[in-house]
C-alpha positions as CSV (number, residue, x, y, z in Angstrom):
1,M,178.3,-44.7,43.9
2,M,179.3,-48.2,45.4
3,V,182.6,-50.3,44.6
4,L,182.1,-53.5,42.8
5,K,183.3,-55.8,45.6
6,D,180.8,-54.6,48.0
7,I,178.0,-55.1,45.5
8,L,179.2,-58.8,45.1
9,H,179.0,-59.6,48.5
10,G,177.3,-62.8,49.6
11,I,177.4,-63.8,45.6
12,P,179.5,-67.1,44.9
13,V,181.6,-65.9,41.8
14,R,183.4,-68.5,40.0
15,K,185.9,-66.0,38.2
16,V,187.3,-62.5,38.0
17,V,189.2,-60.7,35.0
18,G,189.6,-56.9,36.1
19,N,190.0,-54.9,38.8
20,L,187.0,-55.6,41.8
21,N,188.0,-51.8,43.5
22,V,186.5,-50.1,40.2
23,A,183.4,-47.7,41.4
24,V,180.0,-48.8,39.9
25,A,177.0,-46.1,39.0
26,D,174.3,-48.4,38.5
27,L,173.1,-51.4,37.4
28,C,171.2,-53.1,34.4
29,F,170.3,-56.1,32.9
30,D,169.1,-54.7,29.6
31,S,171.7,-53.1,27.4
32,R,169.7,-50.4,26.0
33,K,169.8,-48.5,29.6
34,A,173.1,-49.2,30.2
35,A,175.8,-46.2,30.8
36,P,179.1,-44.7,31.2
37,G,180.5,-46.7,35.0
38,S,177.1,-49.0,34.8
39,M,177.5,-52.9,35.3
40,F,175.5,-55.1,33.0
41,V,174.4,-58.4,34.3
42,A,173.8,-61.1,31.3
43,V,170.5,-62.9,32.1
44,V,169.4,-65.7,30.1
45,G,165.7,-64.9,30.2
46,T,162.8,-67.0,28.5
47,Q,162.9,-65.0,24.9
48,T,166.3,-63.0,24.9
49,D,170.1,-64.3,26.5
50,G,171.7,-61.5,28.4
51,H,175.2,-62.5,26.5
52,D,174.1,-61.8,23.2
53,Y,174.2,-58.1,24.4
54,I,177.4,-57.7,26.1
55,D,179.2,-55.5,23.5
56,A,175.9,-53.5,22.9
57,A,176.2,-52.4,27.1
58,L,180.1,-52.2,26.5
59,A,179.6,-49.7,23.9
60,L,177.9,-47.5,26.2
61,G,180.3,-47.4,28.5
62,V,179.8,-50.1,31.2
63,S,182.8,-50.9,33.8
64,A,181.8,-54.3,34.6
65,V,179.9,-57.4,33.2
66,L,178.2,-60.1,35.3
67,C,177.9,-63.1,33.4
68,E,177.3,-67.1,33.5
69,K,179.7,-67.6,30.3
70,M,183.1,-65.2,30.2
71,P,182.8,-63.7,26.4
72,E,186.0,-65.1,23.9
73,S,187.8,-62.0,24.2
74,T,188.1,-59.4,27.3
75,N,188.6,-56.0,27.4
76,D,191.5,-54.5,29.9
77,D,189.7,-51.7,31.3
78,I,186.9,-54.1,31.8
79,T,185.7,-55.8,35.0
80,Y,184.1,-59.3,34.2
81,I,182.9,-61.6,37.3
82,Q,181.7,-64.8,36.0
83,V,179.0,-66.5,37.6
84,D,176.4,-69.8,38.0
85,D,173.5,-67.8,38.0
86,T,173.2,-64.2,37.0
87,A,169.5,-64.0,37.9
88,F,170.2,-64.8,41.3
89,A,173.3,-62.4,41.5
90,L,171.6,-59.5,40.2
91,G,168.9,-59.9,43.1
92,I,171.6,-60.0,45.1
93,S,173.2,-57.2,44.0
94,A,170.6,-55.2,43.4
95,S,169.7,-55.5,47.0
96,N,173.6,-54.7,48.2
97,F,173.6,-51.8,46.0
98,F,170.4,-49.6,47.3
99,G,171.6,-50.2,51.0
100,N,169.7,-53.8,51.2
101,P,166.2,-52.2,52.1
102,S,164.5,-55.0,52.6
103,K,166.4,-55.2,55.9
104,K,165.1,-51.9,57.0
105,L,161.3,-52.7,57.4
106,R,159.1,-55.7,57.8
107,L,158.9,-57.0,54.5
108,V,155.8,-59.5,54.3
109,G,155.4,-61.7,50.4
110,V,151.9,-63.1,49.6
111,T,151.8,-65.8,47.1
112,G,149.2,-68.2,45.5
113,T,146.9,-68.5,42.5
114,N,144.0,-66.5,43.4
115,G,144.1,-63.4,46.3
116,K,147.7,-62.5,46.4
117,T,146.4,-59.1,44.9
118,T,143.4,-58.5,47.8
119,I,145.4,-59.7,50.6
120,A,148.3,-57.5,50.2
121,T,146.1,-54.4,49.2
122,L,143.9,-55.1,52.3
123,L,147.5,-55.3,54.5
124,Y,148.4,-52.2,53.3
125,K,145.1,-50.6,54.2
126,L,144.7,-52.2,57.7
127,F,148.5,-51.1,58.8
128,R,148.2,-47.5,57.2
129,K,144.5,-47.3,58.9
130,L,146.5,-48.6,62.4
131,G,148.9,-45.7,62.0
132,Y,151.6,-47.1,60.1
133,E,153.8,-45.5,57.2
134,A,153.5,-48.7,54.5
135,G,154.1,-49.8,51.1
136,L,152.6,-51.8,48.6
137,L,154.0,-53.7,45.6
138,S,150.6,-55.4,43.5
139,T,149.2,-56.5,40.4
140,V,146.9,-53.2,40.4
141,Q,149.1,-50.8,41.9
142,N,152.6,-49.9,43.9
143,Q,152.3,-47.0,47.0
144,V,155.3,-45.5,48.3
145,G,153.8,-44.2,51.5
146,D,150.8,-41.6,50.0
147,R,152.4,-41.8,46.3
148,T,151.3,-44.4,43.8
149,V,153.4,-45.6,41.4
150,A,151.7,-47.7,38.1
151,A,152.2,-51.2,38.0
152,T,153.7,-53.3,35.0
153,H,154.5,-56.2,36.5
154,T,153.0,-58.5,39.4
155,T,156.4,-58.5,41.0
156,P,159.0,-56.5,39.3
157,D,162.4,-57.3,38.5
158,P,165.1,-57.1,41.1
159,I,166.4,-53.0,40.4
160,A,163.1,-51.9,40.0
161,L,161.7,-54.1,43.2
162,N,165.0,-52.3,45.5
163,K,164.5,-49.4,44.1
164,L,161.2,-48.7,45.4
165,L,161.8,-50.9,48.7
166,L,164.3,-48.0,48.9
167,E,161.9,-45.0,48.7
168,M,159.7,-46.6,51.0
169,V,162.9,-46.6,54.0
170,E,163.2,-42.6,52.6
171,V,159.7,-41.8,53.1
172,G,159.5,-43.6,56.5
173,C,157.7,-46.9,55.5
174,D,157.9,-49.5,58.7
175,Y,156.2,-52.5,56.5
176,C,155.7,-53.3,52.8
177,F,153.5,-55.8,51.4
178,M,154.3,-57.4,48.3
179,E,152.6,-59.7,46.1
180,V,155.1,-62.7,44.9
181,S,154.2,-64.2,41.8
182,S,155.5,-67.9,40.6
183,H,157.3,-66.0,37.6
184,A,159.1,-64.1,40.0
185,I,159.7,-66.9,42.7
186,V,161.8,-69.1,39.7
187,Q,163.1,-66.1,37.9
188,R,165.0,-65.0,41.0
189,R,163.8,-61.9,41.0
190,I,163.3,-61.7,45.2
191,A,166.9,-63.4,45.5
192,G,168.6,-60.8,47.7
193,L,165.4,-59.9,49.8
194,N,164.7,-59.7,53.7
195,F,161.0,-61.2,54.4
196,A,159.4,-60.6,58.0
197,G,156.9,-63.0,57.3
198,G,155.4,-65.1,53.8
199,I,151.1,-65.6,53.4
200,F,149.9,-68.9,50.8
201,S,146.5,-68.2,49.7
202,N,145.8,-71.2,47.8
203,I,146.8,-72.9,44.3
204,T,144.8,-74.1,41.5
205,H,145.6,-74.3,37.6
206,D,147.1,-71.4,36.2
207,H,150.6,-70.9,34.1
208,L,151.2,-73.9,33.0
209,D,152.0,-72.1,30.1
210,F,155.6,-71.4,32.0
211,H,155.7,-73.8,34.5
212,K,154.8,-76.8,32.2
213,T,153.6,-79.0,34.9
214,F,151.3,-78.6,38.0
215,D,153.7,-80.0,40.3
216,G,156.4,-77.7,39.2
217,Y,154.0,-74.6,39.6
218,I,153.8,-75.9,43.1
219,Q,157.5,-76.6,43.7
220,A,157.7,-72.9,42.4
221,K,155.5,-71.5,45.3
222,K,157.4,-73.9,47.5
223,A,160.5,-72.4,46.9
224,F,159.5,-69.3,48.7
225,F,159.1,-70.4,52.0
226,D,162.0,-72.8,51.5
227,N,164.0,-69.4,51.7
228,L,162.6,-68.0,54.6
229,N,164.5,-67.6,57.8
230,R,163.7,-68.9,60.7
231,F,163.0,-65.1,62.2
232,A,160.2,-65.0,59.8
233,F,156.5,-66.2,59.7
234,A,154.9,-68.8,57.1
235,L,151.4,-68.2,57.1
236,S,149.7,-70.8,54.8
237,N,145.8,-72.0,54.3
238,A,144.9,-75.0,55.9
239,D,141.6,-75.6,53.8
240,D,143.9,-75.7,50.9
241,K,145.6,-79.3,49.9
242,N,148.5,-78.1,49.5
243,G,149.1,-75.5,52.2
244,S,150.8,-78.3,54.1
245,V,153.3,-78.9,51.1
246,M,154.2,-75.1,51.3
247,L,155.4,-75.3,55.3
248,Q,157.7,-78.7,55.1
249,N,161.0,-77.6,54.6
250,T,160.7,-73.6,55.8
251,F,163.0,-72.6,58.5
252,A,160.3,-69.8,59.1
253,H,157.6,-69.4,62.5
254,K,154.9,-72.3,61.1
255,K,151.1,-71.3,61.5
256,T,147.7,-71.4,59.4
257,Y,144.6,-70.2,59.0
258,G,141.6,-71.9,57.4
259,I,137.4,-72.1,57.6
260,R,136.9,-76.0,57.5
261,S,140.0,-77.5,59.0
262,M,142.1,-77.1,62.3
263,A,144.0,-73.8,61.9
264,D,145.7,-71.5,64.4
265,F,143.3,-68.8,62.8
266,K,139.9,-69.4,62.6
267,A,136.5,-67.7,60.7
268,K,133.1,-68.6,59.8
269,V,131.1,-66.6,57.4
270,I,127.7,-65.7,59.3
271,E,125.8,-63.3,57.0
272,N,126.6,-62.9,53.3
273,H,125.5,-59.9,51.2
274,F,126.2,-57.8,48.5
275,D,127.7,-54.9,50.6
276,G,129.7,-56.9,52.9
277,M,129.4,-59.9,54.9
278,M,129.5,-60.9,59.3
279,L,132.2,-62.8,60.1
280,F,133.0,-65.1,63.2
281,L,136.6,-64.1,63.2
282,D,138.8,-66.2,65.9
283,G,136.3,-65.9,68.4
284,H,134.8,-62.4,67.9
285,E,132.0,-60.8,65.0
286,V,133.3,-58.2,62.8
287,W,131.3,-56.5,59.8
288,V,133.6,-56.2,56.7
289,K,132.9,-54.8,53.2
290,L,133.7,-57.8,51.5
291,V,131.3,-60.6,50.0
292,G,132.2,-64.5,49.4
293,G,133.2,-67.4,50.8
294,F,137.1,-66.6,49.3
295,N,137.0,-62.9,50.9
296,A,136.6,-64.9,54.5
297,Y,139.6,-66.4,53.4
298,N,141.6,-63.6,52.3
299,I,140.7,-61.4,55.2
300,L,141.5,-64.5,57.7
301,A,144.7,-64.5,56.3
302,V,145.2,-60.9,56.9
303,Y,143.9,-60.9,60.1
304,G,146.4,-63.6,61.3
305,A,149.5,-62.3,59.3
306,A,148.7,-58.6,61.7
307,I,148.5,-60.6,65.1
308,L,152.1,-62.2,64.1
309,L,153.1,-58.9,63.2
310,E,151.8,-58.2,66.7
311,Q,149.4,-55.6,66.6
312,E,146.5,-55.7,69.0
313,T,143.1,-58.3,68.1
314,M,140.4,-55.4,68.7
315,K,142.3,-52.6,67.5
316,V,142.8,-55.2,63.9
317,L,139.2,-56.5,64.0
318,T,138.0,-52.8,64.2
319,A,140.0,-51.2,61.0
320,L,138.9,-54.3,59.0
321,S,135.8,-53.5,59.6
322,N,136.4,-50.1,57.4
323,I,138.2,-51.1,54.4
324,T,137.5,-52.1,51.4
325,G,139.2,-54.4,49.1
326,A,141.3,-54.6,45.7
327,E,140.1,-52.2,42.7
328,G,138.5,-55.3,40.0
329,R,138.1,-57.3,43.0
330,F,134.4,-58.5,43.0
331,D,133.1,-54.8,42.2
332,T,129.5,-54.2,42.2
333,L,127.0,-51.3,40.7
334,I,123.4,-51.4,40.6
335,S,122.0,-49.5,37.7
336,K,118.7,-47.6,37.8
337,R,116.6,-50.4,36.4
338,G,118.1,-52.9,38.8
339,V,120.2,-54.9,37.1
340,I,123.7,-55.8,39.3
341,G,127.0,-55.8,37.9
342,V,130.0,-57.2,39.2
343,V,133.5,-56.9,37.8
344,D,136.0,-59.2,38.8
345,Y,139.7,-59.8,37.8
346,A,139.0,-63.9,37.8
347,H,141.1,-65.4,35.0
348,T,140.9,-69.0,36.4
349,P,139.0,-71.3,36.5
350,D,138.6,-71.7,40.3
351,A,138.3,-68.2,40.5
352,V,135.6,-68.1,38.5
353,Q,133.5,-70.7,40.4
354,N,134.1,-68.9,44.0
355,V,132.4,-65.8,42.6
356,L,129.7,-67.5,40.5
357,E,129.3,-69.3,43.9
358,T,129.1,-66.4,45.5
359,I,127.0,-64.2,43.4
360,R,124.6,-67.3,43.5
361,D,124.6,-67.6,47.1
362,L,123.3,-64.1,47.4
363,R,120.7,-64.2,44.7
364,K,117.3,-64.1,46.3
365,N,115.1,-65.2,44.2
366,K,116.8,-67.4,41.5
367,E,117.0,-64.0,39.2
368,Q,119.5,-64.8,36.0
369,I,123.1,-64.8,36.0
370,I,124.8,-64.0,33.3
371,T,128.2,-64.1,32.5
372,V,130.4,-62.4,30.0
373,L,134.4,-64.3,30.0
374,G,137.3,-64.5,28.2
375,C,140.6,-65.9,28.3
376,G,143.9,-64.2,27.9
377,G,146.3,-65.1,24.4
378,D,149.7,-66.2,24.7
379,R,148.8,-68.1,28.3
380,D,148.2,-71.5,29.6
381,K,145.6,-72.7,26.9
382,T,144.8,-76.0,29.1
383,K,142.6,-73.7,31.3
384,R,140.3,-72.3,28.4
385,P,138.0,-75.2,28.3
386,Q,137.8,-75.3,32.3
387,M,137.1,-71.7,33.0
388,A,134.1,-72.1,30.2
389,A,132.8,-75.0,31.9
390,V,132.6,-73.8,34.6
391,A,131.0,-70.6,34.0
392,A,128.2,-72.7,32.5
393,K,127.5,-74.7,34.8
394,N,127.1,-72.3,37.3
395,S,125.7,-69.6,35.2
396,D,121.9,-69.1,33.5
397,K,123.7,-67.2,30.0
398,V,127.3,-67.2,29.3
399,I,129.0,-65.0,26.8
400,I,132.0,-66.2,25.4
401,T,134.2,-62.9,24.0
402,S,138.3,-61.9,23.7
403,D,140.0,-61.1,26.9
404,N,143.6,-60.0,26.3
405,P,144.0,-61.9,22.9
406,R,147.6,-60.7,22.3
407,T,149.1,-62.3,19.4
408,E,146.7,-65.1,19.2
409,D,143.6,-65.0,17.0
410,P,140.7,-64.1,19.3
411,I,138.3,-66.8,17.6
412,R,140.9,-69.5,18.2
413,I,141.2,-68.5,21.8
414,I,137.4,-68.6,21.6
415,Q,137.0,-72.5,20.2
416,D,138.8,-73.6,22.7
417,M,136.6,-72.0,25.6
418,E,133.6,-73.2,23.5
419,A,134.7,-77.0,23.5
420,G,134.3,-76.8,27.7
421,I,130.8,-75.9,27.1
422,P,128.4,-79.0,27.8
423,K,125.8,-79.9,25.3
424,E,122.6,-79.2,27.1
425,K,124.1,-75.6,28.0
426,K,125.1,-74.7,24.2
427,R,122.1,-73.2,23.9
428,N,122.3,-70.5,26.3
429,T,126.3,-70.1,25.2
430,F,126.9,-67.4,22.8
431,S,129.8,-66.0,21.6
432,I,130.9,-62.5,20.3
433,A,134.5,-61.5,19.6
434,D,134.1,-57.5,20.3
435,R,134.4,-57.5,24.3
436,R,132.8,-54.2,24.3
437,E,129.7,-55.8,22.1
438,A,129.9,-59.1,24.1
439,I,129.2,-56.6,27.5
440,R,126.0,-54.6,25.7
441,A,124.5,-58.1,24.9
442,A,124.3,-58.8,28.8
443,C,123.1,-55.8,29.4
444,H,120.5,-56.3,26.9
445,L,119.5,-59.9,28.0
446,A,119.2,-58.9,31.5
447,Q,115.8,-57.7,33.4
448,P,115.6,-56.1,36.8
449,G,117.2,-57.9,39.5
450,D,119.5,-60.0,37.3
451,I,123.1,-59.9,37.9
452,I,126.0,-59.4,35.1
453,L,129.3,-61.0,36.2
454,V,132.0,-59.0,33.9
455,A,134.8,-61.4,34.7
456,G,139.2,-61.6,33.4
457,K,140.2,-58.3,33.4
458,G,139.0,-56.5,36.7
459,H,141.5,-53.6,37.2
460,E,142.7,-53.6,33.9
461,K,142.0,-50.1,32.0
462,Y,143.5,-51.6,28.3
463,Q,142.6,-54.4,26.4
464,E,146.1,-55.7,24.7
465,I,145.6,-56.6,20.7
466,N,148.3,-57.8,18.4
467,G,151.1,-56.3,20.7
468,Q,149.2,-53.0,21.4
469,R,147.4,-51.6,24.5
470,H,143.9,-50.3,23.5
471,D,141.9,-48.0,26.3
472,F,139.3,-50.7,27.7
473,D,137.7,-50.3,31.5
474,D,135.0,-53.6,32.0
475,R,133.3,-51.3,34.4
476,E,133.2,-48.1,32.5
477,V,131.5,-50.1,29.7
478,L,129.5,-51.9,31.8
479,I,128.1,-48.7,34.0
480,K,127.9,-46.8,30.5
481,T,125.9,-49.3,29.2
482,L,123.6,-50.0,31.6
483,D,123.0,-46.3,31.9
484,E,122.0,-46.0,28.6
485,Q,119.4,-48.3,28.8
């Protein structure tokens, strides 16, 4: 229970009808979760408007309503609070209601198109190895110390987010590392949180179905850094052409990392193998269990953040050499007959290119690279031909298939991808809508030493078709098919 006026602390209020000293038992923004004594927040979403469900929430016994538009008629037993932005107000309210847990640990946010999950996961594993209790909020999973909590969104809603942070505080977590998606920034899911630092990985073509323009996507990422306070750090990739944009208006302590550019934290890849790589990192040689230039950037971001969080250099380097990356990120396996499989979450043109360029660098004798690739339905359509073009350019054979078609026709998605295949590559490109059959076909085409990349789904254990999730694990299917040969 908490008094309503305390929940509203820090929120610009336009109008109040009713009693601000009423006790509130819980918060909700989904009217179906409303309960007696709770406060309902009418959030204007992309699909629905919470204001349409105020009556439904009142019928379930809420004692307060937070809204942007006052209802035409009000109930004398209910307190109504009008604000300009209920999404922002929900974030502040949730932080206040759960005792501002982000101020009781050191919260570090990671944003960017690619690398968010790996950077956040590596930081979580690193700080655990350094002896700290830590939490993780990521696309793959959430961790409250030792306890694993299933992840449904890259960044949870403000209520779920603050509940998780409070649980972390209660089990003694010193740090939390979280992915911060561009959707979450725009939808104000991180409003009210106190960040000790922010990390920018990179920005490439993605989510234009939501942001409409690439500049809109950049500005969404930048807004995260704009809102960091002067006690936080902002660590940005100096080699990304928009890396400096992220730091333009931040009050935070500005730092950079890079491989090609002048930066505060520097690294160079000395050796690269399928089981790891040797880096010259900030003046020290260190072997890590991750592969590829893109992971060199991820490791460098993690190292820089750890130093900015006042950790000892040699302890950080020693711990980094003993940890593995996130599930579904360049997961490798070798079959009995010597075919190498790689499963990766790459689902943007840049990510696909990074993975394929790494594979090309690692192969010894120009063995075949066979790529199995799909694109998600109900998402950014403009990247589909680009992803197919990148795959065709960097592979010997490409099999275009389904990813998560969701409500779209898989054949139409495949046709969008096929439009990006150059004429000279079409004879080595095949289209198989059934993802299981596509992986099977790749295994039949592969000879000993060849490399199969199955891209797009990574850690996901399902395939979403017509609103239903079906069990499907790329790694499991790939291992089983290779073992059968």
